[in-house]
TITORKOL-477316 format. One record per residue: residue number from 1; residue in three letters; x, y, z of N, C-alpha, C in turn. Coordinates in Angstrom, 3 decimals. Last residue first. Layout:
REM TITORKOL-477316
    k    r        nx        ny        nz       cax       cay       caz        cx        cy        cz
  NUM  ala         X         Y         Z         X         Y         Z         X         Y         Z
...
***
This chain:
REM TITORKOL-477316
    k    r        nx        ny        nz       cax       cay       caz        cx        cy        cz
  301  unk   276.900   -21.709   106.047   277.339   -20.940   107.304   276.325   -19.909   107.419
  300  unk   275.331   -23.253   104.326   276.054   -23.840   105.281   276.781   -23.071   106.275
  299  unk   271.841   -22.557   103.960   273.382   -22.531   103.525   273.928   -23.143   104.598
  298  unk   268.740   -22.610   103.223   269.576   -22.875   103.896   271.009   -22.832   103.291
  297  unk   265.440   -20.627   103.195   267.155   -20.746   102.362   267.954   -21.146   103.340
  296  unk   262.234   -21.069   103.113   263.406   -21.046   103.887   264.480   -21.459   103.113
  295  unk   259.932   -18.035   101.836   260.574   -19.525   102.101   261.504   -19.667   103.009
  294  unk   261.578   -15.556    99.564   260.594   -16.084   100.293   260.940   -17.486   100.776
  293  unk   263.715   -14.200    98.345   262.663   -13.608    99.110   261.764   -14.071    99.590
  292  unk   265.385   -15.410    96.639   265.818   -15.406    98.348   264.750   -14.866    98.914
  291  unk   264.785   -16.518    94.337   265.234   -15.010    94.333   266.116   -14.732    95.773
  290  unk   263.926   -19.114    94.559   264.973   -18.906    94.094   265.425   -17.122    94.051
  289  unk   261.514   -18.061    95.608   262.379   -18.841    96.771   263.815   -19.018    95.639
  288  unk   260.017   -16.852    93.820   260.571   -15.907    95.000   261.766   -17.042    95.798
  287  unk   259.572   -19.079    92.155   260.595   -17.694    91.607   261.211   -17.002    92.870
  286  unk   258.019   -20.306    93.857   259.064   -21.210    93.329   260.053   -20.048    92.983
  285  unk   255.588   -20.651    95.511   256.584   -19.290    95.685   257.915   -19.476    94.539
  284  unk   254.072   -22.220    94.891   253.494   -21.105    94.038   254.727   -20.102    94.452
  283  unk   255.312   -24.648    96.319   255.072   -24.152    94.740   254.891   -23.083    94.168
  282  unk   256.570   -23.103    99.137   255.696   -23.457    98.654   255.725   -23.768    96.703
  281  unk   259.636   -24.821   100.867   258.840   -23.621   100.658   257.512   -24.336    99.631
  280  unk   263.004   -24.701   101.019   261.921   -25.326   101.463   260.579   -24.184   101.372
  279  unk   266.318   -25.074    99.452   265.152   -23.903    99.751   264.046   -25.158   100.044
  278  unk   269.726   -24.889    99.609   268.821   -25.739    99.368   267.441   -24.816    99.645
  277  unk   273.028   -24.224    97.689   272.012   -23.947    98.956   270.832   -24.892    98.507
  276  unk   276.290   -26.281    98.849   275.414   -25.172    97.897   274.441   -24.872    98.813
  275  unk   277.767   -27.775   100.219   278.217   -26.206   100.307   277.526   -25.590    99.379
  274  unk   277.512   -30.683    99.486   277.892   -29.835    98.643   278.484   -28.495    98.767
  273  unk   277.050   -31.621   102.230   277.988   -32.349   101.444   278.423   -31.479   100.101
  272  unk   275.185   -29.698   103.600   276.770   -29.996   104.275   277.487   -30.779   103.099
  271  unk   273.376   -29.403   101.797   274.126   -28.379   101.862   275.573   -28.871   102.378
  270  unk   271.966   -32.310   101.956   272.624   -31.829   100.901   273.487   -30.732   101.063
  269  unk   271.337   -32.531   104.495   272.595   -33.433   104.017   273.211   -33.072   102.715
  268  unk   269.877   -30.340   104.845   271.032   -30.480   105.432   272.043   -31.122   105.228
  267  unk   267.732   -31.371   103.419   268.478   -30.227   102.878   269.675   -29.967   103.477
  266  unk   266.928   -33.702   104.776   267.352   -33.803   103.210   268.034   -32.621   102.977
  265  unk   266.066   -32.847   107.241   267.126   -33.756   107.143   267.604   -33.861   105.629
  264  unk   263.849   -31.292   106.064   264.754   -30.747   106.883   266.122   -31.797   106.768
  263  unk   262.113   -33.432   105.159   262.428   -32.508   104.255   263.910   -31.792   105.035
  262  unk   261.720   -34.899   108.001   262.483   -35.384   106.548   263.025   -34.467   105.460
  261  unk   260.001   -32.639   109.212   261.604   -33.174   109.707   262.291   -33.966   108.556
  260  unk   257.627   -32.030   108.323   258.658   -31.520   107.995   260.031   -31.964   108.228
  259  unk   256.354   -35.266   108.638   255.755   -34.163   108.264   257.258   -33.433   107.648
  258  unk   257.534   -37.580   110.093   256.597   -37.824   109.008   256.002   -36.422   108.341
  257  unk   259.435   -37.063   112.066   257.963   -36.829   112.083   257.216   -36.967   111.251
  256  unk   262.351   -37.576   113.011   261.669   -38.457   111.901   259.781   -37.856   112.234
  255  unk   263.829   -34.281   112.467   263.247   -35.312   113.424   262.451   -35.950   112.540
  254  unk   265.272   -31.424   112.655   265.382   -32.851   111.703   265.184   -34.059   112.759
  253  unk   265.352   -29.816   114.386   263.802   -29.814   113.483   264.000   -31.000   112.687
  252  unk   268.011   -29.052   115.155   267.010   -29.313   116.244   265.553   -29.814   115.320
  251  unk   269.047   -28.138   112.342   269.356   -29.735   112.915   268.736   -29.934   114.321
  250  unk   269.171   -25.484   111.780   268.172   -26.390   111.573   267.981   -27.743   112.289
  249  unk   271.351   -24.219   112.560   270.255   -23.761   113.228   268.694   -24.650   113.199
  248  unk   273.434   -25.240   111.027   273.204   -25.788   112.437   271.973   -25.322   113.171
  247  unk   272.867   -24.706   108.654   272.555   -26.009   108.986   272.570   -26.192   110.438
  246  unk   271.401   -21.193   108.671   272.429   -22.124   108.539   271.948   -23.891   108.653
  245  unk   268.761   -19.533   106.875   269.230   -19.968   107.924   270.519   -20.817   107.401
  244  unk   266.083   -17.201   106.285   267.581   -17.434   105.731   268.322   -18.103   106.833
  243  unk   263.741   -17.787   107.463   263.693   -17.583   106.251   265.161   -18.064   105.703
  242  unk   261.485   -19.644   109.898   262.898   -19.193   109.593   262.754   -19.012   108.154
  241  unk   258.282   -18.173   111.288   259.071   -18.911   110.159   260.583   -18.452   110.248
  240  unk   257.744   -19.417   114.387   258.315   -18.219   113.786   258.817   -18.831   112.490
  239  unk   255.198   -19.804   117.271   255.870   -20.150   115.919   256.376   -18.993   115.277
  238  unk   253.985   -19.256   119.769   255.529   -18.539   119.460   256.170   -19.087   117.959
  237  unk   251.678   -19.975   119.838   251.382   -19.111   119.967   252.975   -18.227   119.402
  236  unk   252.113   -23.479   118.160   252.360   -22.689   119.149   251.744   -20.912   118.798
  235  unk   252.871   -24.489   115.762   251.558   -24.744   116.147   251.120   -24.029   117.459
  234  unk   256.042   -24.909   115.892   255.008   -25.031   114.962   254.017   -25.495   115.778
  233  unk   258.874   -23.675   116.493   257.618   -23.980   117.526   256.168   -23.878   116.750
  232  unk   260.023   -22.773   113.563   260.086   -22.986   115.058   259.059   -22.886   115.846
  231  unk   259.132   -23.911   110.175   259.058   -23.240   111.464   259.110   -23.606   112.714
  230  unk   259.971   -23.340   106.638   260.078   -23.946   108.238   259.924   -23.077   109.292
  229  unk   257.044   -22.375   104.476   258.466   -22.232   105.349   258.790   -23.182   106.011
  228  unk   254.834   -22.734   103.924   255.314   -21.777   102.896   257.129   -21.096   103.544
  227  unk   253.749   -26.141   102.972   253.984   -25.170   104.060   254.961   -23.835   103.399
  226  unk   253.617   -27.781   101.253   252.377   -27.020   101.207   252.712   -25.954   102.192
  225  unk   256.611   -28.015    98.956   255.592   -28.457    99.973   254.371   -27.640    99.984
  224  unk   259.607   -28.813    97.706   258.375   -28.053    97.278   257.195   -28.653    98.593
  223  unk   263.049   -28.396    97.889   261.960   -29.153    98.248   260.580   -28.291    98.716
  222  unk   265.650   -27.896    96.034   264.549   -27.069    96.078   263.619   -28.180    96.616
  221  unk   269.027   -27.686    95.518   267.881   -28.358    95.893   267.099   -27.553    96.240
  220  unk   271.781   -26.505    93.077   270.386   -26.079    94.121   269.596   -27.122    94.394
  219  unk   273.386   -27.492    91.598   273.775   -25.811    92.555   272.937   -25.741    93.415
  218  unk   274.494   -30.774    92.086   273.514   -29.875    91.526   274.113   -28.535    92.458
  217  unk   276.127   -33.263    91.832   276.843   -31.783    92.054   275.853   -30.744    91.865
  216  unk   274.490   -35.837    91.680   274.984   -34.781    90.220   275.462   -33.679    90.421
  215  unk   274.772   -36.493    94.089   275.586   -37.549    93.294   275.747   -36.517    91.771
  214  unk   273.107   -34.729    95.294   274.770   -34.788    95.594   275.461   -35.425    95.056
  213  unk   270.861   -35.171    94.163   271.196   -33.753    93.897   272.961   -34.169    94.257
  212  unk   270.080   -37.727    94.932   270.395   -37.506    93.443   271.139   -36.221    93.295
  211  unk   270.034   -37.526    97.814   270.762   -38.424    97.277   271.195   -37.775    96.043
  210  unk   267.595   -35.356    97.549   268.984   -34.849    98.571   270.057   -35.830    97.835
  209  unk   265.584   -37.093    96.348   266.262   -35.874    95.672   267.645   -35.520    95.969
  208  unk   265.615   -38.998    98.742   266.212   -39.776    97.445   266.528   -38.384    96.467
  207  unk   264.624   -37.315   100.527   265.793   -37.857   101.002   266.490   -38.910    99.650
  206  unk   261.726   -37.010    99.329   262.739   -36.099    99.637   264.544   -36.520    99.832
  205  unk   260.736   -39.581    99.068   261.191   -38.942    97.797   262.007   -37.519    97.874
  204  unk   261.763   -42.161   100.551   261.097   -41.018   100.771   261.668   -39.997    99.663
  203  unk   260.820   -45.480    99.185   261.631   -44.654    99.385   261.099   -43.077    99.573
  202  unk   259.118   -48.366   100.121   258.724   -47.013    99.346   259.796   -45.948    99.815
  201  unk   259.506   -51.836    99.667   259.728   -50.468   100.387   258.964   -49.504    99.377
  200  unk   260.431   -54.876    99.194   259.164   -54.229    99.847   259.147   -52.710   100.367
  199  unk   262.894   -54.949    96.656   262.385   -54.796    97.872   261.010   -53.985    98.184
  198  unk   264.353   -56.203    93.676   263.598   -55.311    94.436   262.953   -55.633    95.702
  197  unk   267.867   -56.965    92.987   266.487   -57.355    92.874   265.626   -56.311    94.026
  196  unk   270.989   -56.660    91.550   269.975   -56.083    92.198   268.598   -56.747    91.824
  195  unk   273.382   -59.426    91.427   272.681   -58.009    90.668   272.096   -57.363    91.809
  194  unk   273.454   -61.744    92.641   273.090   -61.868    91.093   273.051   -60.698    90.403
  193  unk   274.151   -61.621    95.264   275.140   -62.099    94.252   274.997   -62.332    92.711
  192  unk   272.748   -57.816    95.093   273.056   -59.530    95.843   273.845   -60.056    95.006
  191  unk   271.552   -55.000    96.618   272.239   -55.876    95.890   272.633   -57.484    96.430
  190  unk   268.361   -53.908    96.329   269.136   -54.380    97.167   270.238   -55.165    96.160
  189  unk   265.941   -51.078    95.410   266.502   -52.412    95.151   267.849   -52.424    95.866
  188  unk   262.930   -49.249    94.810   263.823   -49.381    95.886   264.637   -50.978    95.413
  187  unk   262.817   -47.087    92.213   262.337   -48.104    92.739   263.399   -48.830    93.665
  186  unk   262.332   -43.715    93.838   263.035   -44.581    92.909   262.584   -45.849    93.024
  185  unk   260.711   -41.404    95.132   261.853   -42.301    95.831   262.622   -42.973    94.945
  184  unk   258.673   -41.158    93.009   258.318   -42.006    94.197   259.655   -42.341    94.874
  183  unk   261.365   -40.947    90.546   259.867   -40.983    90.792   259.301   -41.692    92.324
  182  unk   263.940   -40.877    89.547   263.762   -40.707    91.210   261.958   -40.688    91.531
  181  unk   263.000   -37.815    87.257   263.302   -39.050    87.527   263.315   -39.527    89.184
  180  unk   262.519   -36.189    84.336   261.799   -36.709    85.585   262.377   -37.870    85.851
  179  unk   264.565   -33.663    82.759   264.519   -35.034    83.345   263.721   -35.126    84.871
  178  unk   264.993   -31.859    80.238   264.129   -31.784    81.632   264.215   -33.313    82.080
  177  unk   267.883   -31.733    78.376   266.747   -32.355    78.368   266.084   -31.685    79.889
  176  unk   270.343   -31.002    77.181   269.297   -29.709    77.492   268.169   -30.385    77.802
  175  unk   272.183   -32.810    77.256   271.293   -32.768    75.791   270.301   -31.768    76.076
  174  unk   273.305   -33.021    79.406   274.075   -32.369    78.592   273.463   -31.995    77.420
  173  unk   270.960   -34.640    80.667   271.215   -33.061    81.350   272.417   -32.171    80.008
  172  unk   271.701   -36.946    79.929   270.449   -36.233    79.177   270.445   -34.945    80.014
  171  unk   273.870   -37.711    80.899   274.075   -37.504    79.742   272.972   -36.884    79.271
  170  unk   272.913   -37.949    83.745   273.796   -36.817    83.608   273.868   -36.501    81.877
  169  unk   271.517   -40.119    83.566   270.599   -39.038    83.851   271.661   -37.393    83.242
  168  unk   273.206   -41.962    83.135   272.158   -41.589    81.979   271.447   -40.289    82.492
  167  unk   274.543   -42.128    86.014   275.184   -42.021    84.632   274.322   -41.092    83.232
  166  unk   272.642   -42.970    87.444   273.132   -41.381    87.364   273.633   -41.340    86.181
  165  unk   271.063   -45.105    87.688   271.123   -44.542    86.561   271.727   -43.275    86.566
  164  unk   271.226   -45.796    90.626   271.914   -46.620    89.811   272.016   -45.899    88.514
  163  unk   271.837   -43.707    93.281   271.286   -43.831    92.029   271.992   -44.584    91.013
  162  unk   272.503   -45.005    96.819   272.931   -44.839    95.366   272.129   -44.807    94.306
  161  unk   270.851   -44.781    99.123   272.331   -45.078    99.120   273.221   -44.629    97.918
  160  unk   268.312   -43.928   100.831   268.897   -44.039    99.452   269.907   -44.187    99.594
  159  unk   266.891   -45.507   103.474   267.391   -44.776   103.258   268.262   -44.742   101.753
  158  unk   263.741   -47.312   103.550   265.089   -47.105   104.006   265.714   -45.942   103.130
  157  unk   260.902   -47.271   104.501   261.368   -46.405   104.147   262.701   -46.334   104.122
  156  unk   258.143   -49.784   104.817   259.477   -49.740   105.127   259.868   -48.208   104.225
  155  unk   254.705   -48.238   105.436   255.820   -49.154   104.778   256.872   -48.886   105.312
  154  unk   251.486   -47.699   106.647   252.941   -47.130   106.608   253.726   -48.428   106.036
  153  unk   248.542   -46.351   105.995   248.960   -47.168   105.749   250.678   -46.808   105.825
  152  unk   246.701   -43.856   108.053   247.138   -44.089   107.031   248.257   -45.308   106.806
  151  unk   244.307   -42.098   110.113   245.079   -42.818   109.980   245.675   -43.218   108.486
  150  unk   243.788   -38.678   111.209   243.696   -39.781   110.466   244.250   -40.941   110.707
  149  unk   244.535   -36.342   112.145   243.535   -36.748   113.010   242.857   -38.188   112.071
  148  unk   247.985   -37.010   111.524   246.749   -35.815   112.059   246.002   -36.687   112.553
  147  unk   248.120   -40.113   110.901   248.645   -38.979   110.021   247.677   -37.675   110.548
  146  unk   249.069   -42.811   112.942   248.326   -41.403   112.791   249.092   -40.907   111.938
  145  unk   249.589   -45.967   110.863   250.065   -44.733   111.773   249.299   -43.781   111.759
  144  unk   249.359   -49.518   110.354   248.876   -48.026   110.265   249.429   -47.316   111.308
  143  unk   250.232   -52.555   108.347   250.464   -51.718   109.398   250.096   -49.926   109.097
  142  unk   247.737   -54.797   106.907   248.632   -53.594   106.631   248.922   -53.247   107.860
  141  unk   246.171   -57.060   106.309   247.216   -57.241   107.177   248.238   -56.345   107.267
  140  unk   243.793   -56.523   104.935   245.007   -56.689   104.479   246.393   -57.151   105.173
  139  unk   241.645   -57.255   106.999   241.495   -57.706   105.749   242.857   -57.376   104.786
  138  unk   242.628   -56.400   109.445   242.230   -57.903   109.363   242.030   -58.205   107.878
  137  unk   243.367   -53.666   108.978   244.418   -54.667   109.596   243.962   -56.279   109.309
  136  unk   240.648   -53.254   108.716   241.424   -52.965   107.604   242.990   -53.909   108.028
  135  unk   239.819   -53.467   111.096   238.848   -53.909   109.711   239.849   -54.278   108.832
  134  unk   241.374   -51.727   112.776   241.102   -53.346   112.676   240.526   -54.041   112.034
  133  unk   240.590   -48.803   111.508   242.070   -49.420   111.540   241.879   -51.260   112.005
  132  unk   238.100   -47.466   111.540   238.647   -48.423   110.380   239.772   -49.548   110.760
  131  unk   238.700   -45.422   113.627   237.903   -46.683   113.967   237.733   -47.664   112.692
  130  unk   239.765   -43.486   112.283   240.827   -44.390   113.456   239.707   -45.795   113.778
  129  unk   239.420   -43.280   108.585   239.182   -43.019   110.045   239.802   -43.905   111.000
  128  unk   242.477   -42.691   106.335   241.183   -43.542   106.847   240.941   -42.924   108.266
  127  unk   243.794   -41.640   103.421   243.648   -41.736   104.893   242.597   -42.422   105.341
  126  unk   245.342   -43.611   100.726   244.484   -42.467   101.421   244.471   -42.763   102.711
  125  unk   249.053   -44.679   100.382   247.335   -44.540   100.127   246.711   -43.386   100.816
  124  unk   251.470   -44.156   102.916   251.132   -44.700   101.538   249.611   -44.579   101.619
  123  unk   253.933   -43.052   104.858   252.929   -43.089   104.391   252.468   -43.359   102.936
  122  unk   256.846   -45.079   106.430   256.519   -44.588   105.555   254.860   -44.208   104.909
  121  unk   257.497   -46.571   108.210   257.125   -45.268   109.141   256.601   -44.327   107.854
  120  unk   258.208   -49.571   110.058   257.892   -49.350   108.939   257.550   -47.370   109.426
  119  unk   260.633   -51.159   111.626   259.745   -49.996   111.758   259.349   -49.151   110.940
  118  unk   261.918   -53.089   110.313   261.595   -53.537   111.085   260.519   -52.224   111.839
  117  unk   262.864   -51.422   107.713   262.104   -52.850   107.299   261.646   -53.180   108.731
  116  unk   264.437   -49.403   108.887   262.717   -49.075   108.711   262.197   -50.553   108.443
  115  unk   266.951   -50.037   109.517   266.265   -50.542   110.552   264.585   -49.975   109.936
  114  unk   268.664   -52.003   106.427   268.155   -50.624   106.874   266.991   -51.123   108.117
  113  unk   269.521   -54.226   105.398   269.483   -54.051   106.777   269.151   -52.537   107.473
  112  unk   269.762   -53.567   102.980   268.741   -54.661   103.259   268.655   -54.828   104.437
  111  unk   270.125   -50.611   101.589   270.686   -51.195   102.580   269.563   -52.481   102.972
  110  unk   269.534   -49.755    98.477   269.204   -49.395    99.592   269.758   -50.588   100.572
  109  unk   269.578   -47.610    95.066   270.038   -49.046    96.081   269.724   -48.433    97.606
  108  unk   266.817   -47.004    92.682   267.809   -46.619    93.819   268.310   -47.658    94.785
  107  unk   266.135   -46.609    89.673   266.509   -47.654    90.650   267.215   -47.011    91.467
  106  unk   263.933   -45.359    87.207   264.979   -44.964    88.016   265.244   -46.123    88.979
  105  unk   262.954   -44.136    84.106   262.784   -45.428    85.309   264.204   -45.526    85.839
  104  unk   262.842   -40.989    83.230   263.600   -42.171    83.440   263.445   -43.093    84.512
  103  unk   261.529   -39.002    81.049   261.200   -39.473    82.143   261.724   -41.012    81.876
  102  unk   262.139   -35.876    79.321   262.465   -37.174    79.408   262.033   -37.807    80.761
  101  unk   261.795   -33.379    77.100   261.368   -33.847    78.845   261.514   -35.207    78.552
  100  unk   262.596   -30.207    75.576   262.820   -31.686    75.639   262.533   -32.214    76.973
   99  unk   261.680   -28.092    75.685   261.866   -28.003    74.117   262.209   -29.807    74.292
   98  unk   259.829   -24.899    76.604   259.918   -26.376    77.191   260.606   -27.027    75.685
   97  unk   258.597   -22.935    75.679   260.180   -22.823    76.192   260.453   -24.008    76.723
   96  unk   255.730   -23.254    75.440   256.993   -23.201    74.236   258.013   -23.120    74.676
   95  unk   254.177   -26.247    77.295   254.826   -24.886    77.286   255.841   -24.620    76.250
   94  unk   253.508   -28.967    77.028   252.586   -27.602    76.520   253.036   -26.367    76.356
   93  unk   255.133   -30.279    78.386   255.499   -29.898    76.882   254.677   -29.106    76.217
   92  unk   254.101   -30.567    80.788   255.331   -29.883    80.597   255.532   -29.139    79.276
   91  unk   252.331   -32.601    80.400   251.993   -31.142    80.683   253.080   -30.124    80.474
   90  unk   254.215   -34.682    79.796   253.074   -34.407    78.898   252.428   -32.644    78.969
   89  unk   255.411   -34.821    82.282   256.300   -34.457    81.195   255.275   -34.218    80.010
   88  unk   253.513   -35.871    84.155   254.264   -34.266    84.167   254.862   -33.952    82.849
   87  unk   252.598   -38.119    82.783   251.651   -37.101    82.934   252.483   -35.892    83.209
   86  unk   254.785   -39.832    83.025   253.971   -39.448    81.528   253.261   -38.027    81.837
   85  unk   255.158   -39.919    85.561   256.294   -39.133    84.892   255.728   -38.713    83.525
   84  unk   253.160   -41.259    86.791   253.129   -40.021    86.866   254.262   -39.007    86.020
   83  unk   253.555   -43.834    85.060   252.279   -43.294    85.063   252.447   -41.440    85.304
   82  unk   256.131   -44.415    85.757   255.469   -44.324    84.334   254.751   -43.405    84.365
   81  unk   255.794   -44.409    88.612   256.945   -43.681    87.633   256.516   -43.312    86.649
   80  unk   253.880   -46.312    89.072   253.799   -44.817    89.183   255.020   -44.153    88.490
   79  unk   255.475   -48.760    88.630   254.365   -48.134    88.043   253.858   -46.901    87.900
   78  unk   257.677   -48.624    90.364   257.820   -48.838    88.963   256.605   -48.315    88.012
   77  unk   255.726   -49.298    92.723   256.828   -47.881    92.553   257.054   -47.531    91.182
   76  unk   254.971   -51.758    92.074   254.088   -50.553    92.190   254.791   -49.476    91.993
   75  unk   257.494   -53.091    92.008   256.617   -52.977    90.924   255.860   -52.028    91.129
   74  unk   257.793   -52.498    95.200   258.948   -52.140    94.095   258.151   -52.013    92.396
   73  unk   255.930   -53.923    96.492   256.062   -52.427    96.499   256.854   -52.138    95.422
   72  unk   254.392   -56.745    94.331   255.194   -56.113    95.714   255.552   -54.537    95.282
   71  unk   250.974   -57.692    93.913   252.344   -56.938    92.853   252.884   -56.307    94.560
   70  unk   249.025   -60.024    95.237   249.318   -58.773    94.846   250.877   -58.412    94.469
   69  unk   248.014   -62.895    92.931   249.009   -62.724    94.276   249.029   -60.904    94.002
   68  unk   244.878   -63.157    91.640   246.451   -62.875    91.080   247.042   -62.389    92.560
   67  unk   242.320   -63.158    92.561   242.816   -64.251    91.954   244.439   -64.113    91.372
   66  unk   241.449   -60.804    94.227   242.569   -61.871    94.844   243.012   -62.995    94.036
   65  unk   241.718   -57.873    93.551   241.558   -58.933    92.739   242.236   -59.829    93.204
   64  unk   241.971   -55.870    95.547   240.358   -56.221    95.062   240.159   -57.418    94.294
   63  unk   244.753   -55.781    96.030   243.935   -56.604    96.865   242.564   -56.944    96.740
   62  unk   245.323   -53.781    93.877   245.851   -55.397    93.428   244.974   -56.056    94.435
   61  unk   243.896   -51.758    94.640   243.436   -52.331    93.378   243.997   -53.715    93.435
   60  unk   245.615   -51.072    96.452   244.119   -51.332    97.075   243.525   -52.234    95.925
   59  unk   248.019   -50.505    95.527   247.817   -51.528    96.437   246.567   -51.946    96.684
   58  unk   247.422   -48.128    94.088   247.666   -49.489    93.245   247.566   -50.485    93.875
   57  unk   247.040   -46.513    96.417   245.700   -46.678    95.416   246.166   -48.355    94.501
   56  unk   249.506   -46.083    97.174   248.731   -46.815    97.740   247.068   -47.492    97.470
   55  unk   250.607   -45.146    94.841   251.450   -46.297    94.958   250.214   -47.302    95.895
   54  unk   249.067   -42.416    95.162   249.101   -43.568    93.684   249.406   -44.734    94.080
   53  unk   250.042   -41.566    97.780   248.515   -41.878    97.384   248.306   -42.637    96.139
   52  unk   252.756   -41.443    96.844   252.114   -42.120    97.979   251.036   -42.366    97.727
   51  unk   254.800   -40.610    95.460   253.888   -41.270    94.591   252.931   -41.823    96.101
   50  unk   256.801   -37.019    94.410   256.425   -38.198    95.363   255.293   -39.097    94.772
   49  unk   259.180   -36.563    91.924   257.967   -36.435    92.694   257.776   -37.389    93.535
   48  unk   261.669   -34.510    90.805   261.661   -35.840    91.221   260.139   -35.557    92.229
   47  unk   263.456   -33.222    87.905   262.135   -33.237    88.790   262.153   -34.653    89.429
   46  unk   265.851   -30.990    87.323   265.554   -32.626    87.449   264.498   -32.469    88.302
   45  unk   267.104   -28.564    84.733   266.077   -28.834    85.659   266.250   -30.430    85.678
   44  unk   269.165   -25.971    83.982   269.054   -27.121    84.241   267.813   -27.718    85.105
   43  unk   267.321   -22.556    83.937   268.489   -23.113    84.620   268.086   -24.815    83.976
   42  unk   266.531   -21.024    81.808   267.172   -20.230    82.669   268.049   -21.366    83.731
   41  unk   264.982   -22.985    80.823   265.838   -22.292    79.611   266.742   -21.287    80.879
   40  unk   262.255   -22.935    83.116   263.124   -23.674    81.947   263.775   -22.679    81.113
   39  unk   261.122   -21.544    85.032   262.706   -22.006    85.156   263.125   -22.424    83.830
   38  unk   258.561   -22.146    84.088   259.211   -20.562    84.205   260.428   -20.323    84.460
   37  unk   257.516   -24.637    84.358   258.140   -24.020    83.049   258.912   -22.551    83.439
   36  unk   256.846   -24.739    86.945   258.136   -25.171    86.810   258.730   -24.403    85.502
   35  unk   254.022   -23.391    86.583   255.149   -22.786    87.580   256.598   -23.002    87.054
   34  unk   253.067   -25.139    84.773   253.171   -23.537    84.685   253.882   -23.236    85.186
   33  unk   253.134   -27.498    86.355   254.133   -27.493    85.452   254.230   -25.898    84.807
   32  unk   250.936   -26.941    88.321   252.263   -27.359    88.888   253.471   -26.757    87.674
   31  unk   248.579   -26.902    86.760   249.266   -25.677    87.331   250.443   -25.830    87.955
   30  unk   248.683   -29.525    85.779   248.990   -28.600    84.558   249.369   -27.347    85.565
   29  unk   248.436   -31.171    88.302   250.197   -31.295    87.637   250.203   -29.954    86.468
   28  unk   245.944   -30.589    88.777   247.256   -30.071    89.570   248.355   -29.896    89.155
   27  unk   244.556   -31.461    86.583   244.482   -30.103    86.909   245.242   -29.517    87.673
   26  unk   245.685   -34.166    86.730   245.906   -33.303    85.508   245.764   -31.895    85.611
   25  unk   244.102   -35.193    89.070   245.816   -35.041    88.883   246.126   -34.189    87.848
   24  unk   241.317   -34.832    88.403   242.278   -34.241    89.510   243.440   -33.939    89.250
   23  unk   241.748   -36.587    86.084   241.059   -35.493    86.008   241.604   -34.499    86.884
   22  unk   241.917   -38.861    87.298   242.732   -38.696    86.574   242.532   -36.953    86.166
   21  unk   241.581   -38.985    90.636   241.023   -39.263    89.438   242.253   -38.364    88.405
   20  unk   241.578   -39.323    93.875   242.612   -39.940    92.942   242.232   -40.147    91.388
   19  unk   239.699   -36.677    95.504   239.393   -38.048    94.919   240.836   -37.961    93.800
   18  unk   241.490   -35.468    98.423   240.983   -35.305    96.965   240.568   -36.439    96.307
   17  unk   242.865   -35.668   100.798   241.424   -35.857   100.804   240.759   -35.792    99.109
   16  unk   245.266   -33.397    99.438   245.067   -33.816   100.569   243.239   -33.979   100.533
   15  unk   245.640   -32.957    95.833   245.414   -32.378    97.042   244.842   -33.541    98.272
   14  unk   247.916   -34.117    93.392   246.788   -34.234    94.204   246.525   -33.655    95.757
   13  unk   250.209   -32.823    92.764   249.777   -33.842    92.158   248.253   -34.147    92.840
   12  unk   251.574   -30.777    95.151   251.521   -30.671    93.426   250.820   -31.919    92.322
   11  unk   250.740   -32.546    96.910   249.980   -31.245    96.710   250.540   -30.828    95.119
   10  unk   253.123   -34.052    97.591   252.061   -34.673    96.910   250.827   -33.727    96.403
    9  unk   256.028   -31.788    96.329   255.124   -32.588    97.256   253.854   -33.226    96.629
    8  unk   258.807   -32.539    94.480   257.815   -31.882    94.255   256.704   -32.799    95.287
    7  unk   262.245   -31.119    94.144   261.196   -32.168    94.933   259.805   -31.775    95.013
    6  unk   264.512   -30.420    91.764   263.351   -29.985    92.322   262.631   -31.231    92.877
    5  unk   267.809   -29.452    91.425   266.868   -30.690    91.532   265.680   -30.211    92.543
    4  unk   269.169   -27.437    89.081   267.949   -27.307    90.104   267.593   -28.690    90.119
    3  unk   272.037   -25.793    87.716   271.289   -27.126    87.867   270.516   -27.033    89.017
    2  unk   272.929   -23.381    85.797   273.252   -23.754    86.912   271.969   -24.872    86.993
    1  unk   274.385   -23.570    82.475   273.393   -23.302    83.268   273.504   -23.802    84.766
***
């Protein structure tokens, strides 16, 4: 069977400005897995999920108990991999056609000299009002950037170089397991004289999914978000949805805008490296994306 790597956007787990309660997250996850389960048995599946709101919440909870030094981001990413992987896996297993689901704690190697360590861009945690910025900076020492009309904390987001557990993922796929891995982009680690050690960062889950799909030689990379397609001239009267395009057509949109740009970069990287197809669209269109009738379908030529 063909292999699909699916990257789930944050709205698959928690809607924007929605309380990060377990109940809310399970409601969204159950709706998500109901759609993903339709592909089970027809394709081999690997699922990558985001963790921005969850890792940000854990950081806030850490900061609220000053008697213990705050845990570093790599530890928080590992925590969210376990939490969200468990929730997604348990939800998937409720479907009769899903036989075996495994959540794998995944480490992803990054470069210690990656420029993002000097210029953080990755959003984590909840949104804040602009007038809250100074108080939050004084209280936590965090950096913030605009996210639409709001502010969010930003942290380093280095480019993924290598998935350390890639051989284990391949073995699980040969056993017909649906594999949940690279959660939150993977636990960021760098190599030193003693092996690997964690670093203060959160890897972009779309870049991580693309790197994973390349190393797995996946047949398809599917990036699911809250936009039904990639648009040219977005937000203007001339905006146009791109349906079936090659990578050259998309390259002008591959910018570090914190929105669709990283997703575009990720699909371009995968398609040009493998020659296989990638898709950007909404979760509710998952079957139509594979059929080529909705979303943005990206090919090499």
